[in-house]
N, C-alpha and C positions, 0 to 999 in steps of 0.2 A: 026118752022125749023132755020130760021136764027137767032131766040134768043139763039137756042142750040149751033150753031156756035160761035156765040159771048161769050157766056161762056167758050166755050173749049178754044179761043184764048185767053181770059182774064187769064184763070187757067195757060196757059203756059208762059204767060208774066211774072205771078207773082212767076212760078218756075225758071223761067230763071233769073228774077230780085234778088233773095233770096242769091246767093251766094256773088253777087258784094256788096249787103249791109252789109252783115256779115264781107266782107273783110274792108270795111269803119271804121266799128265800130271797129273792131279788130286793124286797123292802129292807129285808133285815141285813143284807150285805152294804146297801147303802148307808142306812144308819150307822152302822158298824164302821165304815171308810170315815164317815164324817166325824164320829167321836174319836177315833184314830187321828183325825188331820188337828182335831181340837187341843186332843192332848199329847202332842207331838213336840218334846222339849226343844227339838233343834229349830222350827218355825218360831217358837217362842224367843229363844236366843237369837235367832238372826234380828228379828223384829226390836229386840232391845239393844242389840249392836247397833243398829242403824238410830235409833234413838239416842244413844249415848254418843254416837260420832257426831250428830248434828248438834247436840250441848257443848261437846268441845270445841267445835268449829265456830257456835257463836262466842265462847271463852276467848277465843283465840282473835277474832276478829274485835271484840272488847277490847282486849289486850293492848292490839295494836291500836285503837284507837286513841284508849289514853296515851300512848308513848308518842303519838303523833303529836297530841294535845299538849302534853308536857315537854316536847321538842320545841314546839312553838313558843311556847311561853317563855322557855330559855333564851331562845333566839330573841323573842323581843326585850326581854330584859337585858340582855348583852348589848344589843344596840343602844337601848336607853343608857345603860352604864358607859359605854363609850362617848356618846355626844354629850352627856351630862357632865362625865369627867373631865374631857377635853375642856368645854366651856368654862367650868367653875375653876379649873385651874387657871387658864388664862387670864381670867378677871381676878382672882384669888390673888396670883403669884406675880403676875406681870401687871396686874394694875389697869389693864384694857389698853395699855399706852406701851411706846417702845421704852426697853429697858433702859435705865439709867446707864450714864458712861461711868466706867472705871475712872479710879483715882490715878493721876497721873504715877507713872512708876518705871523705873529704869530696870527692873528685873523683873522677870515671868514669875506670877505667883506661885506659892508650893500648891501641889496638888491636894483638893480637897476643899480648898478655899473659896468661898462665896465671891461674887464681883462686890466690890466697895462703890456705892453710888456716889456719884460726885454732885458738888452744888450746882454746877452749871444745867441751865435748861435743857430740856429734851429738844432736838431740830424739829421744827414745824413740818407735818405732814404733807407730803405732795399729793395732790389729787388726780393728777397725771399717771396713768398707769403703764410700765414697759409693755412692749409689743411680745416679749415671750420670755421666758423662764432661761431661754439662752442669752438673751441681752443682760438678764439680770444677772447671770453668771460673769458675763463679760464687764459689766460694772462694777461687780464683788472684786474682780480681780485688780481691775483699775483704779479703784479708790484706795486701795493700802489701808484702809480704815477699818480696824476688826469691828467696831460697835457698829458702822455703816452696814458693813457686810451682813452683820448680824440680824440687823432689822430689817434688810432687804428679804432673808431667809424668813423671818419672824413674820413678817407683814402677810407673806404668802399662806402662812399657816393660820393666821386670824381671818384670812378671807376665806379660808374652808379649801384651799388650793393644795390639796394634801401632797398629791403628787409632786408638783413643782415644789413644794417646801421641801420635800425628801431629798431632791436633786439640790437644792439650794445648801441644805445644812450639809450634806454630803460635800459638797464642794468648798463650804467653809471650813469644815474640818480638815481639808486636804490643803488649804492656806494657813488655816490658823490651827495645828494640831495641840498646841499646849496653851493656846490663847486663854485669856480670862473667862470668855465666853464659851470655852469647849465643852464643859461640863452641860452646861444649859443646851448648846448644840446638841449634844448625844441624847439628852432626855427628848429633846422635841423630835429631833430626828427620829427616834423610838415611838414616840406617840403619833407621828406622821404614820408609820407603817401600821400601829396599831389600829388607828381608827378605819383603815382601809383593810384592816383583817389580815394582814400581812404578818402574823403572830412570831413566826419563825425569825424574820429580818429585826421586827421590834424587839423580840427577847435577845438578840444579839447586841443591839444597841444599850439597853438596860444594863446587860452584863458588864459590857465595856465599862460604863459609867460607875458602878459598883466596884469594878476593878481598880479604876484608875483613881477614882475621888471616892472614898469609901466615907467620908466624913462631910460631903458635901450636902448642902440643904435639898437637893434633889434626890438623894439616896435613899430615903424612905419611900417617895412616890415611884422610884426606879423599881425597889425591891418589891413594893405592890403590884406594880405593872408586869414585872416578871412572872408573880403567879397569875395573874389574869392571864398573860399569854399562854402559860400551861395549859389554863384553864380552856382557852380558846382552840388549842392545839389537842383538847380531849386527853392531854396528861393530869388526870386527876390525882393520883398519888403525890406527884410531883408538885401540882398547884396547891393542896392539902399542906404539904410540907412548908413550901414558901411563905403562904398565907400565916401558917402558924408563927414562922420566924418573924414576920412582919408584928404580929401582936406581941412576940415575946420582947422586940428589941424597941418598939416605938408604941408602949401600953400609954391608953389614954388620948393618944393623937387621933387625927379623922382617919389617916392611914389605916389604924389599926381598926377604928371602926368599921372601915370600909371591908377590911380583911376579913374581920368577925362574920360580917354579914354575908359575904360570897362564900364563908366556909360554911356556913350554917346552911346555904342554898345549895352547896354540892352534897353535903350529909343528907339533907331531906329530900334530895333528888335520888339518892341512892336507895332509899327506904321506899321510894314509889313503884 
């Protein structure tokens, strides 16, 4: 009888103790799982990778922003150079007026010689503008006067009508391919293309001038503009080589200083 009572008490004690043991096991498992999760190197690595990726994307965005700012500054500088250079040359080399007439001659001047000014005064400028560039071309052919034909084209250039000026200078060179004003016409034809950012066409004219009139007073400017055309076309090695040639051939001149400034700008742009 006593043994039976003892067995019943022991069974009841085991039943009562079972939930507490199960609870202790459950809590231990949860703590272990949490510790394992905290100490999991793969999860830490994933988190680190995400942070690193975000930092890399941020650096790329900053680099793109700096590149856009640099390209914008280069574009602004290029536009300023184009118009300042054209205006400065028109005022300095042509004096803001029509070119002086060449001295009378019975033969065509040799290649590379500049037009000789005459003592006769320049014709008075007319205030009436022709109706179109085609009319100007017709007038150019009809006059048979090289100086007048050159002035028609040059007036368009001074007025900022670069497309019309390009057509007129092209027509002039067809009519007077070896005329006294042919070197000037080649240069300003190139300038008309350069200002409108037709760098390839502009470079062709400057090369033609250098090939046909290497000692003309427009040759230094043509060589400089050839380098600037290469720069505009993104041909940086060619631009650096040509600008260096300008500095070597014409030291101490305005074109050499301009070439030096642009060469420094190209080199500085590569360092950024």
